[in-house]
C-alpha positions in Angstrom: -36.6 53.4 -4.1 -39.2 50.7 -4.5 -38.6 49.3 -1.0 -39.0 52.8 0.5 -42.2 53.4 -1.4 -43.6 50.0 -0.3 -42.8 50.8 3.3 -44.8 54.1 2.9 -47.8 52.1 1.6 -47.6 50.0 4.8 -48.0 53.1 6.8 -44.2 53.7 7.6 -43.6 57.3 6.9 -40.1 58.9 6.6 -37.7 58.6 8.3 -38.9 55.3 9.6 -39.6 54.1 6.1 -35.9 54.3 5.3 -34.8 52.7 8.5 -37.3 49.8 9.1 -35.9 46.4 8.2 -33.4 47.9 5.8 -30.0 46.1 5.7 -29.0 48.6 3.0 -30.1 51.7 4.8 -26.6 53.3 4.6 -26.0 52.2 1.0 -25.3 54.2 -2.1 -28.9 54.0 -3.3 -29.9 57.6 -2.5 -26.5 59.3 -2.9 -26.5 58.3 -6.6 -29.7 60.5 -6.9 -28.0 63.7 -5.7 -27.6 65.1 -9.1 -31.3 65.7 -9.7 -31.4 68.1 -6.6 -28.4 70.1 -7.9 -29.9 70.4 -11.4 -33.2 71.7 -10.1 -31.6 74.1 -7.6 -28.5 75.4 -9.4 -26.6 77.8 -7.2 -28.9 77.1 -4.3 -27.0 74.5 -2.2 -29.0 74.7 1.0 -32.2 74.0 -0.9 -30.5 71.2 -2.7 -29.5 69.8 0.7 -33.0 70.0 2.1 -34.5 68.3 -1.0 -31.8 65.6 -0.9 -32.5 64.8 2.7 -36.3 64.6 2.1 -35.6 62.2 -0.8 -32.9 60.1 1.1 -35.0 59.4 4.2 -37.8 57.7 2.2 -35.7 54.5 1.7 -32.4 55.1 3.5 -30.9 56.2 6.8 -28.6 58.8 8.3 -25.2 58.1 6.6 -26.9 57.8 3.1 -28.8 60.9 3.7 -25.7 62.8 4.7 -23.9 61.5 1.7 -26.7 62.6 -0.7 -26.8 66.0 1.0 -23.0 66.4 0.8 -23.1 65.6 -2.9 -26.2 67.7 -3.7 -24.5 70.8 -2.0 -21.2 70.3 -3.9 -23.1 69.8 -7.2 -25.5 72.7 -6.7 -22.7 75.1 -5.6 -20.6 74.1 -8.5 -22.9 76.1 -10.7 -21.3 79.2 -9.1 -18.1 78.0 -7.5 -15.2 76.4 -9.2 -12.8 75.9 -6.5 -12.8 72.2 -5.4 -11.6 73.0 -1.9 -14.3 75.6 -1.3 -17.0 73.1 -2.7 -15.7 70.5 -0.3 -16.0 72.9 2.6 -19.6 73.8 1.6 -20.5 70.1 1.2 -19.0 69.1 4.6 -20.7 72.0 6.3 -24.0 70.6 5.4 -23.6 67.4 7.4 -22.7 66.6 11.0 -18.9 66.6 11.8 -19.2 63.4 13.8 -20.9 61.2 11.1 -19.0 58.4 9.3 -19.5 60.2 6.0 -17.8 63.3 7.2 -15.0 61.2 8.8 -14.4 59.2 5.6 -14.2 62.4 3.5 -11.9 64.2 6.0 -9.7 61.2 6.2 -9.4 61.0 2.5 -8.5 64.7 2.2 -6.0 64.5 5.0 -4.4 61.4 3.6 -4.3 62.9 0.1 -2.8 66.2 1.3 -0.1 64.3 3.3 0.8 61.7 0.7 -0.6 62.7 -2.7 -0.9 58.9 -3.2 -4.1 57.4 -4.4 -3.5 53.9 -2.9 -2.5 55.3 0.5 -5.5 57.6 0.5 -7.8 54.7 -0.3 -6.3 52.6 2.4 -6.6 55.4 5.0 -10.3 55.6 4.2 -10.7 51.8 4.7 -8.8 51.8 7.9 -11.0 54.7 9.2 -14.5 53.7 8.1 -14.2 50.6 5.9 -17.1 48.2 5.7 -16.0 45.1 3.8 -19.4 43.3 4.6 -21.3 45.9 2.6 -19.6 47.0 -0.6 -22.4 49.6 -1.0 -21.7 51.4 2.4 -22.0 55.0 1.6 -19.2 56.6 3.7 -16.3 54.7 2.1 -17.7 55.1 -1.4 -18.3 58.8 -1.0 -14.6 59.2 -0.1 -13.7 57.0 -3.1 -15.7 59.2 -5.4 -14.1 62.4 -4.1 -10.6 60.7 -4.1 -10.9 60.6 -7.9 -11.5 64.3 -8.1 -8.4 64.9 -5.8 -6.1 62.5 -7.6 -6.7 63.9 -11.1 -8.4 67.2 -10.9 -7.5 68.2 -14.5 -8.0 64.8 -16.2 -11.7 63.7 -16.3 -10.9 60.2 -17.6 -8.2 59.5 -15.1 -10.3 60.9 -12.3 -13.2 58.4 -13.1 -10.7 55.6 -13.4 -9.1 56.4 -10.0 -12.6 56.5 -8.3 -13.7 53.3 -9.9 -10.4 51.5 -9.2 -11.0 52.0 -5.6 -13.5 49.2 -5.9 -16.6 48.5 -3.9 -19.7 50.3 -5.4 -18.0 51.4 -8.6 -21.0 52.2 -10.8 -22.0 54.9 -8.2 -18.6 56.3 -7.6 -17.9 56.7 -11.2 -21.3 58.1 -12.2 -21.4 60.7 -9.3 -17.9 61.8 -10.0 -18.8 62.2 -13.6 -21.7 64.4 -12.5 -19.5 66.5 -10.2 
């Protein structure tokens, strides 16, 4: 967040502040902040999405903003909705269908529904959107977070372990799944 604030002080306002000279513009830096917007807008997922986007574009770009919005919607709606599949529908409806984040999540869901296999689902995500050069890349990590939720929906500890065992940006995947 410091880099985004520093860019604002240089006269670069959002969304330019999130994109200018930012090698980590699509990282997990802002999706990890999604919980705050859900906590201050319980049961108001559209407002959570709007606030998440406003936050995200200060120091990140599109894919990270979409990821933060998706999580904020899921987390805010979870105050009123318990059904995981409905929460996923709401989260995905808040972001563009053609973005990498949506593709990663949809790939994970399809692979999980087809195989019920954690490793196969992880590999499907990597095949579709994997970014080995940037372990913090949001789309793959968003799918890994949600894969934990799918692989062990009734076992909190196992769900966290499965998300973290996907590798890459594990502190973010584990923390966000814990919040969800």
